[in-house]
N, C-alpha and C positions, 0 to 999 in steps of 0.2 A: 720358710722365708717368704713364700708368697702369701701363706695365710696371716702372717703377721702384718704384711704390707697392706692387706684389704681390711685388717681390723683398723689400721691407722688412718683409713681414708676418711675424710670429714663428709658427711652426709649432708645435703642441701636443706635448709629450713626455709619454709615459705611462711611462717607465721606473720611475717611483716606485710604479706599481701592480703592477709584476711581482712582488715579493716577496709582496704580498697574495693575488695570483692563484695563486702557487705553494702558498702555506699552505693556501687553500681547496682546491686540488686534493689536496693530500696529505691534509687531514683528510677530504674526501668519499672518496677512496680507501681511506683507513684504516677509515672508517665502513662503507662496503660490505664491506671484507674482514672486519671483526669481526662485522658481522651475518651474512655467510655463514658464518663459524664457529661462532657461536653459536645461530643459529635451527636447530632440528632439521630433518631432511630430511623428516619426515613432517607438518611444519607446513603447515596450510593444505588438506590431502585432505578434510577434514571442516570447513570453514569455518575460523574462527580457534582452530583447536584442533591439539593434536599427536596424530595418529593412534596413534602407538606408545605413549600414555599408557594405553590400555586394556589392552595387554599387561603393563605396568609393574603397574598395579593388580592384575591377575589373579596376578602373582607374589607379591604381599605377603601374608604369612600373617596370618589373622585373629586379632586380640585377643579379640574376643567370639566365643563359640562357640554361644550360644543354648541354649534349654532341652532340646532333643532331646539334646544331648551329656551333660547332667546325668543325664537320666533313665537312660541306658546304665548308670549304675553306682549310682544312687540312686532305684531305682523305688519303694521304701516311702516315702521322703519325699515324692517327686513326688505319690503317690496322695493323701496327706493334705493337700498343698499345693493340689491342684487343686479340692479340695471347699470350701476356706475362703475367708475374705474377701481373702486375698492371692493369688488364683488368677491374677488378671491381671498380678501383678507378676512380672518376670522374675528368674530366680535371680541374675543378675550385677547387678541393681540394688542388691542389698544385700551381695552376696558379692564385688563387684569381677569384673574380666574374668578369664575362665577359661581363655584359650588356654594358657598355660603349665602350669597343672594338668592339662589333658587329655593334653597331651603327656608330662607326667611327674607321676604321682600324688604323688610325694615333695615337690612344690611345693606349699605349703598355700594354701587359698584364705582369703581376709579373712573375719572373723566380725563381723557387724553387731549386737554385743550391748551396746554402751553406749548409755545414754539419748539421747544427742544424735544418734546414727545413726538412732533411730526418729522423733526430733522432727524431722528434715529434711521429712519428709512430714506429720506430725501434729501439729505444733506450731499452737498456735491462732493464726491471723492473720485479720485482716478482709479481706484479700485473696483469701482462699479462699472458694469457695461453701459456704453453710452445710450443704449435704447431705454435705460430705466430712468424714469422721471427724477431729475435731480435739480436742486436750485442753490445758488450762491445767495443767501437770504439778503445779504446786503444789497447786491446789486438788484435783486428782485423787489426789494422795498423802494428802492430808488426809483426803478422803473415804472411802477404802479403809484408812485407819490405817497408812500407810506412815510411820515415823517416822525413816527414813535417806534424805536427799535423795540421796545417790550410789547409791541402788538402781537396778539396770538393769531396764528394762521386761521383758526376757527372764526376770526372776526370776517373774513370773507369766504373760506372754504368750510363746507360741512364736511365732518368726518364721514358721514354716511353717503353722501354725493358730492365728492369734491368739486366736480366739473359740471353738476347739474346738466346731465345728458338727457336730451328729450326723448331718445331712443335707446332701448336697451342694448347695451354692448355687445351682446351675444348675438344679436340679430344684424348688427351691422355687417357691410358687404366685405368680402376678402379683397385684399389689394395686395398687388406686388410690393415686395420689400423696398422701402424707402431708405436710402442711406442718408446719414447726417455725419457732419465732420467728426464729431466725438464718437462716432461708431468706430473709428480707427485711431483717431488722434487722441492722446490724453489730455483731459481738461477741456473747457469750453472753448471753442474756436468760432471765430466770426465767419459764418457761412455765406455772407455777402462778398466777401473779399474774391478778387479774381484768382482761378486756379491756374497754376503753371501750364504751358502747353503739354508738358510731360506727364500731367497727372493722370492717374488711371481713370476711365470713364465710369461713373457711377450713376444709378438710376435717382433721378431728382424730380421734383414735381414738374418744372419746366419742360421736361423732356416729352412730356404727353399733354400737358396743358399750357403750351407756350403763349397763347393769347391771353388767358387768365393770368398768367404769371405777368405778362406785359401790363395788363390792366392794372394788376395789384400793385406793381411797382410805382403807378402814378396816383395812387391812393394815399389816404392818410395813415394806413396801418402798415407802412413799409418796414418798420423797425421789428414788426412781428413776423415770425416764421409762420409759414403755410399751417405746420403741423401743431401750431398752438391752437388754432380753431378747428382744423381738420384733424382732430386727434388721431394719431396712428399708435395702436398698440400691437406690438411684435408678438405673433404667435408660433412661427417657425423660423427657420433660417431662410426661407424664402418669401414669406408673406406676412400678413397680419390683418387686424381689423382698423378700418378707418371711419371715422364719425363726422358727419356734417351736423353740427351743434347749432340749433337755432333758438335754444331756450333762453329767454331774455335773462335769466338769473346767471347765466354764463357771460354774456356781455357785462352784467353789473359786477362781476368780479373786479374789473377794471374801472368801471365808470360810475359806480354808485358813490354818492357823496356821502363821506363818512368824516367823523371828528379827528381820525387819525390820519387823514390824507390830506394833500395839499398844504400850501401855505409854509412850507419848510422855511425856516429863517426869515419869515416875511415874504417869501417868493413862492409864486406858483409852481407846483411841480408835479409831474405825472400827467396822465391822460385827462382829459376833460371828464367833468363829473357831472351827474345829475340827480336830482331829488327823485326817487321812486316811491310809489307810482304817481306822485304828483305830476311828473313830466307828462304821462298820458294826457292829463286835463290841460297842460298848458299847451299842447299841441293841436288839441281837437276838441271840439264842443261835444262831438258824439261820444256815447259810451262805448268805449274800446275795451276789449278784453285784455286784463294785464298780463295774460301769458302770450299775447301777440308778438311774434318774434320782431326783434328789432330790425332785421335786416329788410322787414317790408317796406321800412322807410329809409333806411340807411345803407342800402345794398351799395349805391354809388360810391360810399366812402371805403369800400372794401375791394371790391372788383367787380366787373362787369357780371351781370346776372347769368348764370349758366343754364340754359334750357336745351331741350332736345331740338328745337327749332333752330336755336342759335348754333349748336353743334353741326346741325346738317347744312347750314349756310356756309360753314367755314370752307 
């Protein structure tokens, strides 16, 4: 009886699984083959990296060439660039990549001479720190009397020496940190407004230079902040470089007569303008140096002359 029952048992049949196993075998074999073909031979020599990638990278010709390559042909421009406020800005930041130009001088470099090119860095934004130079270009143009809104910034400012510093910024003396309203307050704030009695004490120019500040308040430049002319470049959280700029080109940023300045809507606007260097001949028959500082004659229109003698007499 037992033997008969054993003969009657149905034995399992796995033939239906053979095609699936064959397909799996083919897929695994194909995958391993494709992997063998696609994975680089040097893969894995340095972890999960392709060792030959280093040689490939070395073979790529650089698109950016760096400042040293520019200096080889433009020493004169590099010299004035190195002393002004754009000294830390690489040439290719404004002029674009220079690899092709260095290879072939006939390939021109880009010129960042449109207003929006400058505003990429200098547009007034609340997200930027208050110590970074920013402008509301509409207000700035109104202040200096520019009546054509399409006027490019480079009509007044050179990209290589924007403020025409007469001394190398790197040699300017260190100065304690100067606080401005926009160092803490978002957006531009009128720094001439009276501060509330409960306002925290901050270091400002008139704390140490009270007599000069009083004299300045009686002059014709009262709408200009001290740090517009005595440029302050923040270096650390406690100090920076301050520049006493007497280059006449700096004064001419506001006062040079140009076709795009003044007479907006038939009315005079902006600061007084002069023809330069014809102005020198107008005021003196003597042959004067065109680089003579404007403050030699116009110091009284800014503030009292600061000298060691005057300081000791205070």
